[in-house]
C-alpha positions in Angstrom: 144.5 141.7 126.2 146.9 144.5 125.2 146.4 147.5 122.8 149.2 149.2 120.7 149.4 151.4 117.6 151.3 150.5 114.4 152.0 153.3 112.0 151.8 153.5 108.2 153.1 156.3 105.9 153.7 157.4 102.3 150.2 157.6 101.1 149.6 157.9 97.3 146.4 159.5 96.0 145.3 158.9 92.5 142.4 161.2 91.6 142.1 159.9 88.0 141.8 156.2 88.7 138.9 154.8 86.7 135.9 153.0 88.0 136.9 149.8 86.1 140.4 149.9 87.7 138.9 150.4 91.1 136.5 147.5 90.5 139.4 145.1 90.5 140.6 146.4 93.8 137.3 147.1 95.7 135.2 144.1 94.7 132.2 145.8 96.3 129.4 148.1 95.2 130.6 151.6 94.7 128.8 154.7 95.9 129.1 158.2 94.4 129.7 159.6 97.9 132.6 157.3 98.7 136.3 158.0 98.1 138.5 154.9 97.9 141.8 154.9 99.8 144.3 152.1 99.1 147.2 151.6 101.4 149.7 149.1 102.7 148.5 148.2 106.2 151.6 146.4 107.6 154.5 144.1 106.7 156.2 141.3 108.7 159.3 143.3 109.8 159.9 145.2 113.1 158.7 148.8 113.3 160.4 151.7 115.1 158.9 150.5 118.4 160.6 147.1 118.0 157.3 145.3 117.5 156.2 143.2 114.5 153.3 141.3 113.1 154.6 137.9 112.0 153.4 136.4 108.7 151.4 133.7 110.5 149.2 136.4 112.1 148.2 137.9 108.7 145.1 135.8 108.6 143.9 137.3 111.9 144.6 140.8 110.7 142.6 140.3 107.5 139.7 138.5 109.3 139.4 141.2 112.1 140.3 144.3 110.1 137.4 144.3 107.7 134.8 147.0 108.4 136.9 148.5 111.2 137.1 152.4 111.1 139.6 154.8 109.5 139.9 157.8 111.8 141.3 161.4 111.6 141.0 164.5 113.8 138.6 167.1 112.2 140.5 169.6 110.0 144.0 168.5 110.8 146.4 165.7 111.4 147.4 165.2 115.0 150.6 163.5 116.1 148.7 160.8 117.9 145.2 159.5 118.3 143.7 162.2 120.4 140.5 163.8 119.0 140.3 161.4 116.1 136.9 160.4 114.7 135.8 157.9 112.0 135.9 159.2 108.4 135.5 155.8 106.7 135.9 152.1 107.1 138.2 149.3 105.7 136.3 147.4 103.1 138.9 144.8 102.1 142.2 143.4 103.1 144.5 141.0 101.4 148.1 139.6 101.5 150.6 140.9 99.0 154.0 139.4 99.4 155.2 140.2 102.9 152.6 142.9 103.3 148.8 143.4 103.9 147.1 145.8 101.5 143.8 147.4 102.6 141.1 149.2 100.6 139.2 151.7 102.7 136.0 153.6 101.9 136.1 157.3 103.0 132.7 159.0 103.6 132.5 162.2 101.4 129.2 163.3 102.8 130.1 162.9 106.5 133.7 164.2 106.3 133.8 166.0 103.0 136.3 168.7 104.1 138.7 166.2 105.6 138.5 163.8 102.6 139.3 166.8 100.3 142.2 167.7 102.6 143.7 164.3 102.2 143.3 164.4 98.4 145.0 167.8 98.3 147.8 166.7 100.6 148.5 163.8 98.5 148.4 165.9 95.3 151.1 168.1 96.8 153.3 165.1 97.5 152.9 165.3 101.3 152.8 162.0 103.2 149.6 160.6 104.7 150.6 158.3 107.5 148.4 155.9 109.5 148.7 154.6 113.0 147.0 151.2 113.3 145.3 150.3 116.6 145.2 146.6 117.5 144.8 144.3 120.4 146.8 141.1 121.0 146.7 138.3 123.5 150.4 137.9 124.1 153.8 138.8 122.7 157.0 136.7 122.3 160.5 138.2 122.7 162.8 137.4 119.7 166.2 139.1 119.6 164.9 142.3 121.3 161.7 142.4 119.1 158.2 141.9 120.4 156.4 139.4 118.1 152.7 140.0 118.6 150.3 137.0 118.8 146.5 136.7 118.8 145.9 140.0 116.9 142.6 141.8 116.4 142.5 145.0 114.4 140.7 148.0 116.0 141.1 151.0 113.8 143.5 153.0 111.5 144.1 156.7 112.4 145.8 159.4 110.3 148.7 160.7 112.5 151.8 162.8 112.1 154.3 160.4 113.9 154.4 157.0 112.2 156.3 153.9 113.5 156.7 152.0 110.2 159.0 154.6 108.6 157.4 154.7 105.2 156.9 151.0 104.7 153.1 151.1 105.0 151.9 153.9 102.7 148.5 154.7 101.3 148.7 153.9 97.6 145.8 155.6 96.0 142.6 157.7 96.6 139.9 158.1 94.1 136.2 159.2 94.1 133.6 157.6 91.8 132.7 160.0 89.1 129.2 159.9 87.4 129.8 159.5 83.6 126.4 158.2 82.8 127.4 154.6 82.8 124.7 152.3 84.1 127.3 150.3 85.9 128.7 153.4 87.7 127.4 152.3 91.1 128.1 148.6 90.9 131.5 146.9 90.4 132.8 143.4 89.6 132.3 140.7 92.2 135.1 138.4 91.1 137.8 140.0 93.3 135.4 140.1 96.2 134.7 136.4 95.9 138.4 135.7 95.6 139.1 137.5 98.9 136.2 135.7 100.6 137.4 132.4 99.3 140.9 133.1 100.6 139.6 134.0 104.0 137.4 130.9 104.0 140.3 128.7 103.2 142.4 130.2 106.0 139.5 129.8 108.4 138.8 126.2 107.4 142.5 125.4 107.7 142.6 126.8 111.2 139.4 124.8 112.1 140.9 121.6 110.6 144.1 122.1 112.6 142.2 122.6 115.8 140.0 119.5 115.0 143.1 117.4 114.4 144.6 118.6 117.8 141.3 117.8 119.5 141.1 114.3 117.9 144.7 113.6 119.0 144.0 114.7 122.5 140.8 112.6 122.7 142.8 109.6 121.4 145.4 110.2 124.1 142.7 110.5 126.8 141.1 107.2 125.7 144.5 105.5 125.7 145.2 106.7 129.2 141.7 105.8 130.3 142.1 102.3 128.9 145.5 101.9 130.5 144.1 103.0 133.8 141.2 100.6 133.6 143.6 97.8 132.8 145.9 98.8 135.7 143.0 99.0 138.1 141.9 95.4 137.0 145.4 94.1 137.5 145.7 95.9 140.9 142.3 94.4 142.1 143.5 90.9 141.0 146.7 91.4 142.9 144.9 92.6 145.9 142.6 89.6 145.8 145.5 87.2 145.4 147.4 88.9 148.2 144.3 88.6 150.5 144.0 84.9 149.6 147.7 84.4 150.5 147.3 86.3 153.8 144.2 84.3 154.7 145.9 81.0 153.9 148.9 82.1 156.0 146.7 83.1 158.9 144.9 79.7 158.8 148.2 77.8 158.7 149.6 79.8 161.6 146.5 79.2 163.7 146.4 75.5 162.9 150.1 75.2 163.9 149.2 77.0 167.1 146.4 74.5 167.7 148.9 71.6 167.1 151.2 73.2 169.6 148.5 73.4 172.2 147.6 69.7 171.6 151.2 68.8 172.0 151.6 70.8 175.2 148.5 69.1 176.6 150.1 65.7 175.9 147.7 64.8 173.1 149.2 63.0 170.1 147.5 63.1 166.8 148.3 62.1 163.2 148.4 64.7 160.4 145.3 63.1 158.8 143.3 64.1 161.9 144.2 67.7 161.5 143.6 67.6 157.8 140.1 66.3 158.3 139.2 68.4 161.4 141.0 71.6 160.3 137.9 73.7 159.5 136.2 72.5 162.7 139.2 73.4 164.9 139.8 76.7 163.1 136.1 77.6 163.7 136.6 77.5 167.5 137.3 80.5 169.6 140.3 80.5 171.9 138.0 79.8 174.9 136.3 76.9 173.1 139.6 75.4 172.0 141.0 75.6 175.6 137.8 74.0 176.9 137.9 71.3 174.2 141.6 70.4 175.0 141.0 70.3 178.8 138.0 68.0 178.4 139.9 65.7 176.1 142.7 65.5 178.7 140.1 64.9 181.5 138.3 62.1 179.6 141.5 60.5 178.7 142.8 60.5 182.2 139.8 58.5 183.5 140.6 55.8 180.9 144.4 56.0 181.2 146.1 52.6 181.3 149.3 51.9 183.2 152.4 53.2 181.4 150.5 55.6 179.1 151.6 59.2 179.7 149.9 60.7 176.6 146.5 60.7 174.9 146.4 59.4 171.3 143.8 60.8 168.9 143.3 59.6 165.4 140.8 60.4 162.7 139.2 57.0 163.5 138.9 57.0 167.3 137.4 60.6 167.5 133.8 60.8 166.3 132.4 63.6 164.2 131.1 66.7 166.0 128.0 67.7 164.2 127.5 71.5 164.4 124.6 71.6 161.9 124.2 74.9 159.9 126.0 77.0 162.5 129.4 78.4 161.6 130.7 78.3 165.2 131.1 75.4 167.6 129.1 75.9 170.8 130.2 74.9 174.3 127.1 72.7 174.6 128.2 70.8 171.4 131.7 70.3 172.8 130.4 69.0 176.1 128.1 66.5 174.4 131.0 65.4 172.2 133.3 64.9 175.2 130.7 63.0 177.2 130.3 60.6 174.3 134.1 59.9 174.6 133.7 59.3 178.3 130.9 56.8 177.8 133.2 54.9 175.4 
């Protein structure tokens, strides 16, 4: 958060402004002990310090400037802000073309001498210049000018060295005079309501814009979330399919390896045998498979006929091996199976 000063000058004091004329400007209750000061707070052009408040920040200035203090050093106008104390407060602010006009209430009872000093100075045609204090969140550089953003008004101080070179003058000063009118201390509320309505519209517009942005972001988040969920589902399906392919490939490779072992051992089989016995053969460990093949060769050699150099197995001449509910084939089962072949 940064703080700077913006200066206004060319104050006009009108001592003879009537209560009714002030009512249209103030839109608040008047007090006999208040002097009203009307001034141009700022415009949207660069000041002498190469800084400016853009038009789109006017709403922030109006919203944050109300009830902020107007300050001045006791008994004199200093060049800067040193030694300045409140002598009133800003009661209303509104947009007027490319400027913001403010109406400030100066406290006669608290700073009577200083308020009279400002009246006399204006009467003599001498300028009354204000340096406005504000904070801003960040600034953007545009053609050598700092464009201030995220503005909050802090105070307005009467100073001797302005930065807006006469473009932000005080326009009028007037005290309420008691003329016996019952409505002396109360003024019209229409202008006040108008200003409040304008501020409300600006505020609601900002809220709506923010709401629209939030809704758009939420829609984008939902779209991305749905897309991610769909992608995750597809990815899981692909992973499952890939695993099935890999499992099938592994089984095929192992079955081909078993066929090779049968062939190397001199055991001939038809494809139907392997189709029917595939799960059984694949369920054997390497040791069980080696034992099974050796026993087949051993049994066949005992029954070998002259001229036969190989063992022929088919799905018909090899009985089923019942392994019950067990997933693995035990050595005992294999031995019993092979002994049954020997008996045949």
